[in-house]
Structure formats: C-alpha cells, structure tokens
N, CA, C and O atoms as a MOPAC input file, in Angstrom:
PM7 MOZYME 1SCF
protein

 N      0.84300 1    -1.17300 1     0.00000 1
 C      0.00000 1     0.00000 1     0.00000 1
 C      0.89300 1     1.24200 1     0.00000 1
 O      1.81000 1     1.34400 1     0.81500 1
 N      0.63400 1     2.16700 1    -0.89300 1
 C      1.40600 1     3.39400 1    -0.99100 1
 C      0.84400 1     4.45400 1    -0.05900 1
 O     -0.36900 1     4.56000 1     0.11900 1
 N      1.73700 1     5.23500 1     0.53300 1
 C      1.24300 1     6.34100 1     1.34800 1
 C      1.07800 1     7.58200 1     0.47300 1
 O      1.43400 1     7.55400 1    -0.70500 1
 N      0.55600 1     8.64500 1     1.02000 1
 C      0.20800 1     9.81600 1     0.22300 1
 C      1.43500 1    10.52500 1    -0.32600 1
 O      1.33800 1    11.17400 1    -1.36800 1
 N      2.59600 1    10.42700 1     0.33600 1
 C      3.80800 1    11.07900 1    -0.15700 1
 C      4.31700 1    10.35500 1    -1.40200 1
 O      4.73400 1    10.99900 1    -2.36500 1
 N      4.28700 1     9.02700 1    -1.39000 1
 C      4.77000 1     8.25200 1    -2.51800 1
 C      3.86300 1     8.41200 1    -3.73200 1
 O      4.33200 1     8.27700 1    -4.86200 1
 N      2.59800 1     8.69300 1    -3.53600 1
 C      1.65300 1     8.82000 1    -4.64400 1
 C      1.81300 1    10.13000 1    -5.40600 1
 O      1.32200 1    10.25400 1    -6.52700 1
 N      2.48900 1    11.10100 1    -4.81700 1
 C      2.65100 1    12.39300 1    -5.48300 1
 C      3.73800 1    12.32000 1    -6.54300 1
 O      4.77900 1    11.69800 1    -6.32900 1
 N      3.50200 1    12.94400 1    -7.66900 1
 C      4.53600 1    13.03900 1    -8.70000 1
 C      5.51500 1    14.13400 1    -8.30000 1
 O      5.26700 1    14.87800 1    -7.35100 1
 N      6.61700 1    14.23200 1    -9.01500 1
 C      7.63100 1    15.23400 1    -8.71000 1
 C      7.05700 1    16.63800 1    -8.81000 1
 O      7.35000 1    17.48200 1    -7.96200 1
 N      6.24700 1    16.90500 1    -9.82500 1
 C      5.64800 1    18.23500 1    -9.98100 1
 C      4.67700 1    18.55500 1    -8.85600 1
 O      4.60100 1    19.70000 1    -8.40800 1
 N      3.93900 1    17.55900 1    -8.39700 1
 C      3.00800 1    17.80200 1    -7.30200 1
 C      3.76500 1    18.08900 1    -6.01000 1
 O      3.32800 1    18.92200 1    -5.21600 1
 N      4.89400 1    17.41500 1    -5.78500 1
 C      5.69200 1    17.67900 1    -4.58600 1
 C      6.22600 1    19.09600 1    -4.59300 1
 O      6.26300 1    19.74700 1    -3.54900 1
 N      6.64800 1    19.59500 1    -5.77300 1
 C      7.14500 1    20.96400 1    -5.86400 1
 C      6.01500 1    21.96600 1    -5.66000 1
 O      6.22100 1    23.02600 1    -5.06900 1
 N      4.82400 1    21.63400 1    -6.14700 1
 C      3.68400 1    22.53600 1    -6.01400 1
 C      3.19200 1    22.59300 1    -4.56800 1
 O      2.65200 1    23.61100 1    -4.13600 1
 N      3.37300 1    21.51200 1    -3.82800 1
 C      2.94300 1    21.46900 1    -2.43100 1
 C      3.98100 1    22.22000 1    -1.60100 1
 O      5.04700 1    21.68100 1    -1.30600 1
 N      3.68100 1    23.43700 1    -1.23300 1
 C      4.68200 1    24.24900 1    -0.57100 1
 C      4.63300 1    24.14400 1     0.95000 1
 O      5.66400 1    24.27700 1     1.60900 1
 N      3.47100 1    23.91200 1     1.50600 1
 C      3.37100 1    23.85500 1     2.96500 1
 C      2.46600 1    22.70700 1     3.40000 1
 O      1.58200 1    22.27200 1     2.66200 1
 N      2.71200 1    22.22800 1     4.62300 1
 C      1.84600 1    21.23100 1     5.24400 1
 C      1.50200 1    21.71200 1     6.64900 1
 O      2.31600 1    22.35000 1     7.31600 1
 N      0.30100 1    21.40200 1     7.08200 1
 C     -0.13500 1    21.71000 1     8.44900 1
 C     -0.22000 1    20.37900 1     9.18500 1
 O     -0.95700 1    19.48100 1     8.77800 1
 N      0.53400 1    20.25900 1    10.26800 1
 C      0.52900 1    19.00800 1    11.03400 1
 C     -0.05600 1    19.27100 1    12.41300 1
 O      0.19800 1    20.30700 1    13.02800 1
 N     -0.83400 1    18.32400 1    12.87800 1
 C     -1.47900 1    18.41100 1    14.18300 1
 C     -1.31000 1    17.07300 1    14.87700 1
 O     -1.59400 1    16.02600 1    14.29500 1
 N     -0.84900 1    17.10600 1    16.12000 1
 C     -0.72300 1    15.86600 1    16.88000 1
 C     -2.11000 1    15.46500 1    17.37700 1
 O     -2.79500 1    16.24900 1    18.03300 1
 N     -2.52100 1    14.22400 1    17.05300 1
 C     -3.84300 1    13.75800 1    17.46400 1
 C     -3.78100 1    12.57800 1    18.42600 1
 O     -4.80400 1    12.17600 1    18.98200 1
 N     -2.58400 1    12.01800 1    18.62700 1
 C     -2.42200 1    10.92300 1    19.58700 1
 C     -1.26500 1    11.25500 1    20.51700 1
 O     -0.33600 1    11.96700 1    20.13700 1
 N     -1.32700 1    10.74300 1    21.71900 1
 C     -0.33700 1    11.05600 1    22.74100 1
 C      1.01200 1    10.41200 1    22.46100 1
 O      1.09200 1     9.36000 1    21.82700 1
 N      2.06900 1    11.05700 1    22.94100 1
 C      3.42200 1    10.51400 1    22.82300 1
 C      3.81300 1     9.69500 1    24.04900 1
 O      4.93700 1     9.20000 1    24.13000 1
 N      2.90800 1     9.55200 1    24.98800 1
 C      3.18300 1     8.73400 1    26.17300 1
 C      3.34900 1     7.27900 1    25.73900 1
 O      2.60400 1     6.78300 1    24.89400 1
 N      4.31900 1     6.61500 1    26.32100 1
 C      4.66400 1     5.22100 1    26.01300 1
 C      5.14800 1     5.03900 1    24.58300 1
 O      4.98800 1     3.96000 1    24.01300 1
 N      5.72500 1     6.04900 1    24.00500 1
 C      6.33600 1     5.97200 1    22.67800 1
 C      7.85100 1     5.97400 1    22.85700 1
 O      8.35200 1     6.47200 1    23.86500 1
 N      8.58400 1     5.42400 1    21.89600 1
 C     10.05600 1     5.45800 1    21.98400 1
 C     10.57800 1     6.89400 1    22.04300 1
 O      9.95800 1     7.81400 1    21.51100 1
 N     11.71200 1     7.06700 1    22.69100 1
 C     12.30600 1     8.39000 1    22.85400 1
 C     12.58000 1     9.04800 1    21.49900 1
 O     12.47000 1    10.26700 1    21.36400 1
 N     12.92500 1     8.26200 1    20.52800 1
 C     13.21000 1     8.79700 1    19.19900 1
 C     11.97500 1     9.46700 1    18.59100 1
 O     12.09100 1    10.50600 1    17.94100 1
 N     10.79500 1     8.87700 1    18.79800 1
 C      9.56400 1     9.48000 1    18.27800 1
 C      9.23700 1    10.76000 1    19.03600 1
 O      8.75500 1    11.72100 1    18.43800 1
 N      9.48800 1    10.78800 1    20.33600 1
 C      9.25500 1    12.00500 1    21.11700 1
 C     10.16300 1    13.13000 1    20.63700 1
 O      9.73200 1    14.27800 1    20.53000 1
 N     11.42100 1    12.80000 1    20.34800 1
 C     12.35700 1    13.81200 1    19.87000 1
 C     11.98600 1    14.29900 1    18.46900 1
 O     12.20900 1    15.46400 1    18.14000 1
 N     11.42400 1    13.41700 1    17.64400 1
 C     10.97500 1    13.82500 1    16.31500 1
 C      9.82000 1    14.81700 1    16.42200 1
 O      9.78400 1    15.80800 1    15.69300 1
 N      8.88000 1    14.55600 1    17.32600 1
 C      7.78000 1    15.50100 1    17.54400 1
 C      8.31500 1    16.84900 1    18.01600 1
 O      7.84600 1    17.89900 1    17.57700 1
 N      9.28900 1    16.81400 1    18.90600 1
 C      9.88900 1    18.05100 1    19.40400 1
 C     10.57900 1    18.81100 1    18.27700 1
 O     10.49100 1    20.03700 1    18.20800 1
 N     11.26500 1    18.08800 1    17.39500 1
 C     11.94200 1    18.72300 1    16.26000 1
 C     10.94300 1    19.34800 1    15.28900 1
 O     11.25000 1    20.34800 1    14.64000 1
 N      9.76700 1    18.77000 1    15.18900 1
 C      8.71600 1    19.32100 1    14.33100 1
 C      8.02400 1    20.52500 1    14.97700 1
 O      7.23800 1    21.21000 1    14.32400 1
 N      8.31200 1    20.78200 1    16.24700 1
 C      7.70400 1    21.92300 1    16.92900 1
 C      6.35900 1    21.62000 1    17.54600 1
 O      5.62700 1    22.53200 1    17.93200 1
 N      6.02600 1    20.33600 1    17.64100 1
 C      4.75900 1    19.92500 1    18.23800 1
 C      4.92500 1    19.91800 1    19.75400 1
 O      5.81000 1    19.24500 1    20.28400 1
 N      4.07000 1    20.67100 1    20.45300 1
 C      4.19000 1    20.76000 1    21.90100 1
 C      3.00900 1    20.13900 1    22.63900 1
 O      3.18600 1    19.49600 1    23.67400 1
 N      1.81300 1    20.32900 1    22.10800 1
 C      0.61700 1    19.80100 1    22.75700 1
 C     -0.32100 1    19.22700 1    21.71100 1
 O     -0.19700 1    19.49700 1    20.51700 1
 N     -1.26000 1    18.43000 1    22.19200 1
 C     -2.25000 1    17.83900 1    21.30100 1
 C     -3.13400 1    18.91600 1    20.68100 1
 O     -3.41000 1    19.94300 1    21.30000 1
 N     -3.57000 1    18.66600 1    19.45900 1
 C     -4.54400 1    19.50400 1    18.74500 1
 C     -4.10400 1    20.94900 1    18.53300 1
 O     -4.94100 1    21.84500 1    18.42900 1
 N     -2.80900 1    21.17600 1    18.46900 1
 C     -2.29900 1    22.50900 1    18.14400 1
 C     -1.54300 1    22.41700 1    16.82900 1
 O     -0.44800 1    21.85400 1    16.79100 1
 N     -2.09700 1    22.95200 1    15.75600 1
 C     -1.46400 1    22.80300 1    14.43800 1
 C     -0.17200 1    23.60100 1    14.31500 1
 O      0.00700 1    24.63800 1    14.95400 1
 N      0.71500 1    23.09200 1    13.48100 1
 C      1.98100 1    23.75000 1    13.18000 1
 C      2.19200 1    23.65500 1    11.67500 1
 O      1.99000 1    22.58900 1    11.09200 1
 N      2.59000 1    24.74300 1    11.04200 1
 C      2.80500 1    24.75100 1     9.59500 1
 C      4.29100 1    24.70000 1     9.29400 1
 O      5.10100 1    25.35500 1     9.95000 1
 N      4.63400 1    23.89900 1     8.27600 1
 C      6.02300 1    23.74700 1     7.84900 1
 C      6.09000 1    23.75600 1     6.33300 1
 O      5.12200 1    23.41200 1     5.65500 1
 N      7.23800 1    24.15200 1     5.80900 1
 C      7.51600 1    23.98300 1     4.38400 1
 C      7.64100 1    22.48600 1     4.12500 1
 O      8.14200 1    21.74800 1     4.97300 1
 N      7.19600 1    22.04200 1     2.97900 1
 C      7.20000 1    20.61500 1     2.65000 1
 C      8.53900 1    20.21400 1     2.04400 1
 O      8.61400 1    19.85700 1     0.86900 1
 N      9.59300 1    20.27500 1     2.84900 1
 C     10.91200 1    19.84900 1     2.39700 1
 C     11.03800 1    18.34100 1     2.59000 1
 O     10.26900 1    17.75600 1     3.35200 1
 N     11.98600 1    17.70700 1     1.91900 1
 C     12.16900 1    16.26500 1     2.11400 1
 C     12.48800 1    15.89500 1     3.56400 1
 O     12.09900 1    14.82300 1     4.02700 1
 N     13.18600 1    16.76500 1     4.27400 1
 C     13.52500 1    16.49100 1     5.67100 1
 C     12.27100 1    16.47500 1     6.54100 1
 O     12.08500 1    15.57400 1     7.35800 1
 N     11.41900 1    17.46900 1     6.36100 1
 C     10.17600 1    17.54800 1     7.13700 1
 C      9.26400 1    16.38200 1     6.78900 1
 O      8.67300 1    15.77300 1     7.68100 1
 N      9.14000 1    16.06100 1     5.50700 1
 C      8.28200 1    14.94200 1     5.09700 1
 C      8.80300 1    13.61700 1     5.65500 1
 O      8.01800 1    12.72400 1     5.97500 1
 N     10.11900 1    13.49200 1     5.77100 1
 C     10.69600 1    12.28200 1     6.36700 1
 C     10.37300 1    12.17000 1     7.84000 1
 O     10.07500 1    11.08100 1     8.32900 1
 N     10.43100 1    13.29300 1     8.56000 1
 C     10.08200 1    13.28200 1     9.98100 1
 C      8.60300 1    12.96200 1    10.16700 1
 O      8.23100 1    12.21100 1    11.06900 1
 N      7.76700 1    13.53500 1     9.31200 1
 C      6.33300 1    13.26400 1     9.38100 1
 C      6.07500 1    11.77800 1     9.15600 1
 O      5.23300 1    11.18400 1     9.82900 1
 N      6.78900 1    11.18400 1     8.22300 1
 C      6.61200 1     9.76100 1     7.90600 1
 C      6.92900 1     8.87800 1     9.11500 1
 O      6.28400 1     7.84800 1     9.30900 1
 N      7.91000 1     9.26700 1     9.92800 1
 C      8.31100 1     8.47300 1    11.08800 1
 C      7.26800 1     8.47400 1    12.20400 1
 O      7.18000 1     7.51400 1    12.97000 1
 N      6.47800 1     9.54200 1    12.30000 1
 C      5.48900 1     9.63600 1    13.38100 1
 C      4.08200 1     9.86500 1    12.82700 1
 O      3.24300 1    10.47100 1    13.49300 1
 N      3.82500 1     9.38300 1    11.61600 1
 C      2.53500 1     9.63100 1    10.96600 1
 C      1.36200 1     9.03000 1    11.72800 1
 O      0.23100 1     9.49200 1    11.57700 1
 N      1.61100 1     8.00700 1    12.54400 1
 C      0.53500 1     7.39300 1    13.31300 1
 C      0.07100 1     8.28500 1    14.46900 1
 O     -0.96500 1     8.02100 1    15.07900 1
 N      0.83000 1     9.33000 1    14.76900 1
 C      0.48000 1    10.26800 1    15.84100 1
 C     -0.06800 1    11.59700 1    15.30600 1
 O     -0.54500 1    12.42700 1    16.07900 1
 N      0.00100 1    11.79700 1    13.99700 1
 C     -0.30100 1    13.10100 1    13.40400 1
 C     -1.45800 1    13.07500 1    12.43100 1
 O     -1.82100 1    12.03500 1    11.88300 1
 N     -2.02600 1    14.25200 1    12.23300 1
 C     -2.94500 1    14.51300 1    11.12400 1
 C     -2.21700 1    15.50800 1    10.22200 1
 O     -1.76700 1    16.55500 1    10.68700 1
 N     -2.10100 1    15.18200 1     8.93500 1
 C     -1.34200 1    16.01700 1     8.00300 1
 C     -2.29200 1    16.55800 1     6.93100 1
 O     -3.06200 1    15.81100 1     6.32800 1
 N     -2.21900 1    17.86800 1     6.70800 1
 C     -3.04800 1    18.51400 1     5.70000 1
 C     -2.13900 1    19.32300 1     4.77800 1
 O     -1.20400 1    19.97900 1     5.23600 1
 N     -2.41700 1    19.27200 1     3.49300 1
 C     -1.68800 1    20.08500 1     2.53200 1
 C     -2.29100 1    21.47300 1     2.51000 1
 O     -3.51000 1    21.63100 1     2.57500 1
 N     -1.43800 1    22.47400 1     2.41700 1
 C     -1.88700 1    23.85200 1     2.30700 1
 C     -1.49600 1    24.33800 1     0.93000 1
 O     -0.31300 1    24.51400 1     0.63700 1
 N     -2.49200 1    24.55600 1     0.08100 1
 C     -2.24200 1    25.06600 1    -1.27000 1
 C     -2.32100 1    26.58400 1    -1.23100 1
 O     -3.25800 1    27.15500 1    -0.67200 1
 N     -1.34100 1    27.22000 1    -1.82200 1
 C     -1.34400 1    28.69100 1    -1.83000 1
 C     -1.75600 1    29.24700 1    -3.14800 1
 O     -1.80900 1    30.46600 1    -3.31500 1

C-alpha cells in the first residue's frame, strides 16, 4: 500500500509548498526517538497545528510519526 507522499509526482511535490501538522495521539509510552521527532517538528501539545515547508527532511520526519499526526496540505 502506498502512502500519500509516494503517490505524489515530482511536480506535485514541488507545487505542495506547505503542510499543516497536528498531533492527534499522545506521545506517552512511545520510543524516545519518536518524542524527539515531535519536538523537532515543533509539536508541543495535542490539537495545536503547526505549519512547515514541505521539504524532504520535514516529510521524512512526518513519515516516522505519521501514526500520531494529522497532516493537511496547504495550497497557496
């Protein structure tokens, strides 16, 4: 099964300039690495959205903790 990042073509990835991420599940009882990834993304509390540029680094971090997040594309 392909995830939404893999389904995008190269042109669509370039057109997608920003993503809004919101933590929807708790980081309690998660590995320390996942907690640090959330911290690196700027996520501090549940249900507080944070906007980021859709760089490969950010998309990679999102992929590692996607089970804890809700991700929305922001088209400008």
